[in-house]
N, C-alpha and C positions, 0 to 999 in steps of 0.2 A: 541484446536488450529486447524486452518484449515490446509489442506495439502498444504505446502508452494510451491509445484511444480505444483499445479493444479488450474486452474481458473474455474469459474462457469458460463459459457457463457449463457446457457439457462435461468437460474433463474435470472441472472443479467439483461438480456434483459427484462424479465417479470417485474422486479422491476421498471424499467424506463417506460415500456409500461403502467403499472397500473397508474403511475403518469400522463402520457399523457392522459389516459382515463378520469381521474378525472378532469384534466384541460379543456378538450374538452367537458365534460359532454356527452361522447359518448363511445360506446362499440366497440372493435375491430371487424372487419369483413374482409372477403376475405383474410385471412392470407396465405402467401406463404413463402417458404424457398428456395430462389434462389440458395443458396450455395449447396443444395441437388439436384437441377434441372439441373445442368450443364449450368446455365445461364452465359453469357459472363461477367456480372457484379455481381459476386456471394456474395452479402451481406447476412447477417445472416437471416433477415426476412423482409417481406413487408406486410403491412396491411392497411386498411382504417379506419379512425376515422371520423365519419360524412361524409363529402364530400371531405376529404383531404387524399391523399395517403401518407404513411410514409415509408421510407426505413431506416432500422436500421442496424448498423454494430458495432460489439464488438471487443475490443482488450484488452489483459492484459498488464499491464505496470509494470516495476520494476525500481528502481532509477538508476541502472547501471547494465551492463552485469555481470551475475553470482551471483547477490545478492540473488535471490530466492534459487538458489542451495546452497548458503552458509547458508541461514536460515534453509534449510532442514537438514543440517549437524549439527545443534545445538543440536539435541537429543544425538548424539554420542560425540560431542566435548565439549559442554557447560553444558548440563544437569548434568553430574557427578560433576561439580564444585558447582552448585547450591545445589544439593543434599548433597554434602560433608560438606557444611557449615550450613545446616539446623539445627536449634536448638542450634547453637553454637555462634550466634552473639548477641550483645546487643538487648534486646527484645522490646525496645520502638521506635526504628528508623528503616528505611529501608536503604539499601546499594546498590550502583550502581558501578559495575566494568566496566570500559571502556577498550576495547582491539581493536587493529587495525583490520579492516575487512579482513577476509580471511586468517589471519596470521597462523591459526592452521591447515588449510586444507591440506597443503603439508607435514605435519609431519608424520613420521612413527608411527604405533600403539603404540610401546613401548615408544616412545618419548612423544606421546600424554598423556599417563598415567602418566609419570614423571612430565610433565608440570601441569597437573591437580592436582596432589598431592602437588606440590610446591605452586601452587596458593591457594589451600585450606588452607594449613598451614599458609601462609602469611596473607591471608584475616582474618582468625580467630585470629591471633596474633595482627594484625595491627588495625583492626576495632575499638576496644574499645578506642584507643588513638585519634581517629579523632574528630575534632571539629564539632559541630552541628550548621550549619547556621540557621537563623530564617526564618520563613514563607516559607519553602520549597526551599529556594535558595541553590545553590551549592557553596562550598568554592573555589573561583577563585584562591586562592594561591596554590592549590595542583598542583604539577608538576609530570610528568611521572616518574614512579619508575621502575628501573631495578632490577629484582629479580634474584639472582644467580641461574643459571640453566634454566631460562626461556628466550627464544630467542627473546623476544619483551618486550617493556615497557608497563606498565598499569597505570591506575588511579583508585583510590577507593574513592568514595564519601559517606558520611554519611548524611542522609536527615531526616527531620521531616516527620512523617507519621501517618495517622489515620487509614489506611486500611492494608498496607503491612508491618506491624511491624515485625522486626526480619528477614525480607526476603532479599535475594540478587537478583538483576536484572543485567543482562549482556547486555551491549550496544556495538555494533560493530561500530567503528568510521572509516569513509572513508574520503579520501581527495578529494577535488574538486567535491563534490557530485552534486551540482546544474548544473555545466556544463555537467557532465556526464548524469544527468537526462534529460537535454535539448536535448542531442544527442539521447537518447533512445526515447523520445517523438517525436522528429522530424522524426526518422525512422518509427515510428508507423503511423504518419500522412501521410507520403509519401506513405505508403503501402495502407492505407485505403481510402484516399481521392478520388482517381480516380474512384473507384467502386461507391461511393456515388454520385459523379458528373455525372456519366452516368444516374443514376436513376432520378436525378434532371432534366437533360437536355432532356432525351427521354420520361419520364413519368410524369414530373411535380411533383415528390415526394418531400416532405419535408424531409430533411436528418438529421439523428440522429446518432451521434457517442457516444458509451458507453465505457468508460474506466473502467477497474477494477484493483484494487490493494489490495494485502493482506499482506502488509509489516507493521510490528508493530513498526518499529524504525525510519525510515528515511522519510516516506511519509505521507503527509496530503493534504487536498484540497488547502491550500494556495500555497504550492510549486508546485503542479501539475498545478493549474490554471496559475500561473506565467509562467511555462514552455510552456504550451499550447499557451498562448497569444504571447510569444516571438517567438515560432515556426511559428504560423500563420502570424506573422508580416513578416517573411521571405518567407513563402511558399504561403500565401493566405489562405482564409477561408477554413477550413477542412470540415465543415458541418453547417447546419442551427442551430443545437443544439448539445451541448456536455455536458455529465454528467459523474461524477466519482462515482463509487460504491466501498465502502470500505468493504471487506469481512473478515477482520482479527479478528472480534469479532461479537457477536450476541447481539442485532439485527444489521443487516448490516446498513450502512449509505449511503444514496444517496445524492450526492452533485451537486448543480447547478454550472457548470463551465462557460458555455457561452450559451446564447440563443439570437440570433440576435446580436445586438450591446451591450447587457448587459452582464457583467461577474459577477462572484462571488464577486469581489471587489466592484461592484456598488450597492450591496444589503445591507441593514441595518437590515432587519428582519431575525433573526436566523432561523425561521421556513420556510422562503423562500429559505434560503441558503442550508439547509440540512434537511433530514427527515429520519425516520426509515423505514426499510424494513425487515420483518421477513422471513427468508429463508423457514421455514416450511409452509408458506402461499403462496409460489411462485411455479410456474410450470417451469420445465426445457423445455422450448419451443423448443429448437433446439436439445434436447437429449444429450447435452454436458454441 
């Protein structure tokens, strides 16, 4: 699992730049790093492909403020629950525990241990009685359960599985996620767009914005593209090209968000929408 508090700026930029090289049938030349030069428009990198100058800027995104920090806390707060039920659940299905996002972060250490123990005992005792929906669906009849001694309600689902049999997965459920995501994306675009605009105006550069996400629960290209397009509708176009790189698993996935007037939603070919990038084959161009 990646470091949930760290992004991969240099390698992510290289992943997108390699795609641009393939598309242009050209190799990068005259690479510069304005961010390290004290340039008044300090984008991550500038280079030439063929006879076209490109200016590239990277930013990490999260669905809402504090989400990555919460993911990083999972090892301390959530992993003991997963470990505590290992080998004790029905072995043919997988299980999903839904808890409110951030609800355990403010608890004292001794209270965390108590909640973990109570959840483990409840999951092990309750899991065998759950109905198994067909074809991987979830039982929509399940209501939040209040467990004595646990200061929040939870849901437990039993699912068909071919791979994760007998395993528990914990999902953090947040309210109003998409509006909060739009707010975060808008903040990112407001910060990055002016730098790219200077390179376009003063140097004739084709501008590229690279978004990175390493969230395994609430983020995918569909929701990010929707947020970007909604934000650009309010703010204006952020760059000539926008890509999203998912680094929460290997190989990484590079997603086409918008190039010119075409967005992810306009494409029907899956290979044009997304493609693999292997981090071991990428260079950390910016050293970060």
